[in-house]
C-alpha angles and dihedrals in degrees: 000000000000126000109208121190123185107226102171132050124253091226113124093009129128115275093241089054090052089049091051091053090052091048089055089051097249120138108161140018113276094030117131129208133177123220135175112256108258139143092255094054091043090053092052091048092049091053094055101023092135091065097046143069110209129188135166117242134174118256089247091057091047092049091049093049093048093047094049112095120237117268100262124336113237092222129029119203121210126190119240092256093055097051113094118223108273132192113263113260117259113261119231115256096247134356117221113256115256114261119258119247117272093257092056092045091055090054096046098071091050092047092050094051110092117240111254098212103029129077120272093245092064113119116256094244093056091046090053092050091053094044095050098061091045092053092050092052096052112100119229095033117148111272093227092058094048092047091051091051092047091054091056 
């Protein structure tokens, strides 16, 4: 019986080497599989020897290692019947408001900017309409800004 451990990642390896790893049942570094000793398995091991750690074990050792549970599972899953009634989790005080779509965000900075020529009491929408044509007429403006205004 052979104990095969993948010690190196399959990233940036030839496709046939990746396929050989999969054929052996290996998916990630640190994973261990057990195979019967045969010429086919030995050939696969020889092809990707640089990514593996191979040792011979008795079938009793392999059975014991496979039957032993992992150290401590990271997550335990309980069925709905096993879960005792718990207090509801505390809700956060306030959730942040969802962000506005990109089109609305582009308009907001223009709307917040005060109109230079108009009175201060002017509504934000009217101030934005007056500011947009003025910005487009100024020479030397950044092309990205003028393109964004043209799309509106």
